[in-house]
N, C-alpha and C positions, 0 to 999 in steps of 0.2 A: 573340506567343508567350506561352503560359500559363506562369505560375510553377509550379514543381514543389514539392510539399510534401516536407519532410525526412522521412526514414524513421526518425527517432529515436523509439524506442519505450521506454517505461519498463518495465524488466524487474522482475518480482516473482518471489520463490522459488515453486517449484511446491508443490502441496499435499503431495506425497510428501516434499519437503524439509522442509516445516513440521512434518509429523507425526514426522519423525525427530529433531526438536529436543527438548531437555528443557523442562520448565516454565519454568525460569529464563531459558533462552535465548529461549524464545518470548515471555516477558514483555518482555525487552530489545528484541527485534525489533518488538514491538507498540508500545512506547514510541517507538522510532525512526520507525515508520510514522506514528504520530499527530503527531509533530513535523513530519514532511515534509508531511502534510496541512495542518497549520496554516500552514506557510510557503507552500504552494501557494494557500491561501485568501487570504493577504495579497497575494500576487502577483496573484491574480485581481481583488481589490478595487482594486488600483492599476493595472489593465490591463497588467500585465507578463507574464501567463501566456498563452503562445501557444496551447497545446493545453488547452482547458477540459475535454476528455474525461478528462484525467488525474485530475480531482477524483473523478469517478464510479469510476474504476478503483481509486483509493486507498481510497475508502470501502468498496468491495467486498473489497479485500484485508484491510482491518482487520476486517471482519465474518468473513472466513475464519479469520483468526488467532484471533479471540475464540471462534469455534465450536470450533476444535481445542483451544484452551486449556480450554474448559468440558468437553469430552470427556475430556481428560487428568485434570482435577481430579475428575471424577465417578468415574473408574476407581480413583483412589488412595484 
């Protein structure tokens, strides 16, 4: 019998939720996400990270946050 993969998925805030945040809140979330990425990289290096696809998803989420942050700062 084949082993089933767990359906545990990392959930990120939607783009609409990110756009609704203030610049300070967005900076705080961005810092948290960068720390989570760093921890995931350490887990990957020590072969403790089961889903390596999370690294790519985290990098993309950070890029989304930085893009929205740049947009907000240019408007202000």
